[in-house]
N, C-alpha and C positions, 0 to 999 in steps of 0.2 A: 902606129896603133893597130892598123888593119892587119899587118903581118903578125903582130903579137897575138891578136884574136884568132887568126887562122892557125897559128902554131898551137894554141891552147885547144882548139876544136879538134884538130887532127891527132894531137898527142893524147887527149882525153879519150877519143875513140880507140886509139891504139892500146891504151892501158886496159880498156874494157875487153877488147878482142883478145889480148894476150894474157888477160887475167893477172895483171900486176897492179900494185897498190900506189907506188910513188915514182917520182922522177929518178931516184937513185936506182931502183930496181929495173926500170926501163932502160936507163943508160947502160947498165951492166949487160942486158940482153943485146943492146946495140953495139957492145964492145967499145963504149965511149967512157971516158972519165966523167965523174960528176961535174967537174969544173967545165969540161968541154960542152957537156949537155947544157949546163947553166948559161954559158955564153951564147949558145945557139938560141936558147929560150929568150934571152934578153934582146937578141937581134931579130927574133921571129923567123929564124932560118931553120926550116924543117930538114932533117937529115934524110932526104928522100931515098938515096941509094942504099944506105944501111937499113932503113926501115923497110924498103921494098924487099930486100934479101931476107930480112927476118920474117916478114909476113908470108913470103913464099915458102919458107922452111916450115912454117906452122899451118900452112893451108888456110890462111885467113882471107876473108873477102876484101880485096884491095879497094873496090869501089866505095864500100861503106866507110872504111878508115879515111880515105883521102877526100871523099866528096860528101859523105853522109847519105848517099842514095842507097836504097835497098829494093829488092824485088818483093813481090807480094808474099811469097812463101816465107822468106826471111822475116818479113814484117810480122806475119802471124806468130812466128816463134818468139820474136822480140816482145810482141804485145803480151803474150802469155807470161813471159818471164817478168816483165815490168809489173804486170797486174799482180802476179803472185807476190813479188817483193813488196809492192805497195800495200797490199792487204795484210801481209804479215806484220807490217810495221806501223800501221796507222790505227788510231783509236777506233774510228768508225769501222775499219776493215776487219777487226778480229771477229765480231759477231757475224758479219757478212761472209767471211771465209768459212765459218762453220756451216752456215746455210748452204753455201755452194758445195761443200764437201758432202753434206747430207743428200742434197739433190743429185749429185753425181753418183753417189752410192745407191740410193733408193731407185732412181729412175734410169740409171746407167747412161748418163748424159756425157757426151764428148766435151772436150775443152771449148770447141766452137759453139756448141749448144749452150754451154754454161755462159759464155760471153753474151750470146743472144738473149738469154733469159735475164741476166743481171746487169746488162749494159748500162741501163739508166741509173743504176745505183753505185756504179764504180766511181771512185774519186776522179773528178775532172782533171786534177793536176797530174795524175799518174797515168791515166788511160790513153789509149790511142784509138781513134775512130776507125775500127777495122773495116766497116762496111764501105765507107768513103774511100779508104785507102785501097781496098781490093778493086773497087771500080775504077779508081784513078791512080793506080800504083805508080805510073810514070811521073805523076805530079807530087807524089808524097816524098818528103825529104826529112831525114832525121835532124837536119839543121833547123827545122821548125821547133825543135825541142832543145832545151838547155839541160845538159847533164850536170846534176848537182851532187857533189860528193857527200856521202854519209861518213862521219868520222867515228872512230872508236872511243873518243873522249865522251863521257856521259856526265853533263852537269847535274849536280845534285839539287833536287827540290826538297832537301832535308838539311842536314848540318854540314854539308860539304863533302867532297871526295878528293882524293889525291889524283892529280893529273898524271897518268902513266904514259899516255900516247895520244897523239892527234892524227894518227895514221888513217888514211882513207880506207874504208872497208869496201865500199862499192859506190855506185852512182845510181840515182833515180832520175827519170826524165820528167821535166816540167815543161809545159807549153810556154814558149817565149811570149806569145801574145797574152797569155793569162798572167804571167809574171809582171808584164808591163802594164796591162790594163787594171788588174786588181791590186797589185802591190806596188806599182810604180817602179819596178826594178828592171833596169836594162843593162846592168853590169854583171860580172861573173863572181863577185866576192860574196858569195852566199854558201851556206853549208847546212846540212841536216845533222842534228844531234839528238840523241835519245835521252829522255828525262829519267833520272833516278830519284826515287823517294816520293814522299806524299805531302810535303809541306805546301805545295802549290795547288792541291786539290781544293776546291772543285774546278779549277781553271785548266790545269793539265795534270795528268796522272803518270804514275810510274810506268815506264815503257813507251810513253808517247814520243812521237817524232815531232820536233819543231824546226822550223826554218829560220835561220839566223842571218841577218844582214850584217856582215862584218865591217861594212863601211860606216855603219852607225855606231861608232865606238867612242862617242862623247855623250855625256848626260845633258842632252839638249831638251829633253821632255820626259815627263813621268811615263814609264812604260815597264815592260818586262825585259830584262837584259840577262845575258850570260856574263857573269863576273868572275874575275880571278882575284882572290885575296890570298897572298902568299902562294901556296901550292894547291889551294882548294878551289875547285871550279863549282860555281853556284849558278842556279837559275832562280832569280828573285825579282819581285816587283820593286822598282825604285821610284820613290816620290821625291820631287824637288820642292823644298819648302820655301816660303816667302823670305825667311831670314838667311837663305843661302845654304842651310844645312840639307842633308840628304838622309832620307829614311829608307832603309832596306828591310823589306818585310815579306812575309809569306801570306798566301791567300787562305791557307788552312788556319783557322782560328786557334788550333791547338799549339801552333808555333808562335813564337814571339816576333818582335821587331826591334830594330836598333836604329838610332838616329846619330849621325856623325856630323861634326863641323867640317869645314874645308880642311883645316889643319889635321884633324883626326883621320880624314880620308887619306891624306898624304902619308901619314904615319902607317896606315894599313897597307900601303902600296897597292891600292885598288886599281885594277885594270878592267876596262870595259871591252870585252871581246866582241860584242855585237848585240843587236836588238832583235828580239823575237818578232817576226813579221807575219808568220803563219804557223798555226791557225791565227785568225784575227782575234787577238785577245784584248779584252777591255781592262 
């Protein structure tokens, strides 16, 4: 298990550094077959020689890919990139992004000055404490953060959408300590997906990012889940009733709800892809 975790960490950083989306694309760059790469992945065996040659040819930072360590200047760049991505894709961040842009324009503030001005309002889950990191750069490690994939599949908070792709678009960094302390998550089977539609307003809105725990793929409790019914991907509230039936509903009162017996659920070919764990939704 330790080797498998190490493999995932190194390969995830390599994908980011090389700007590739999936295992197949990375395997092609490494001049490996998809099967050979998959076998390596199962064994947790990192193809160091091929990966080193590839990184060298692309002038990529070896230390970060293999160990997760960065110097302070690289950290500042990464912080800005992560913050920019986080703000563009979080509900809270859209208004804040506009404020930052206006401040930068009117007061001619630099990126570092913007970070100083707005640090307290940046989302904890996405931000990096640059002041501490710059003072103690040698102690800062990207391994303190878990890179969570954002997928191109967008579950509908409406009447459903056709699943065209679950390809990874990019990664966002979450503090491991925060994931464990606040969400109780210590594994890597989580993903970010973007909501489409308005049926779950006023809980989540069109364009919001939600974090999905893919290990919670059974209806053990009433909660908000990402569901697949046929080829439609949905984000809905699921209620487990005392008689064993299940109600799938929207939080927006303009949309309806449906209640299914266990037999009807089987006929629907309902799949539970994961439970929404962040934001903390009631």
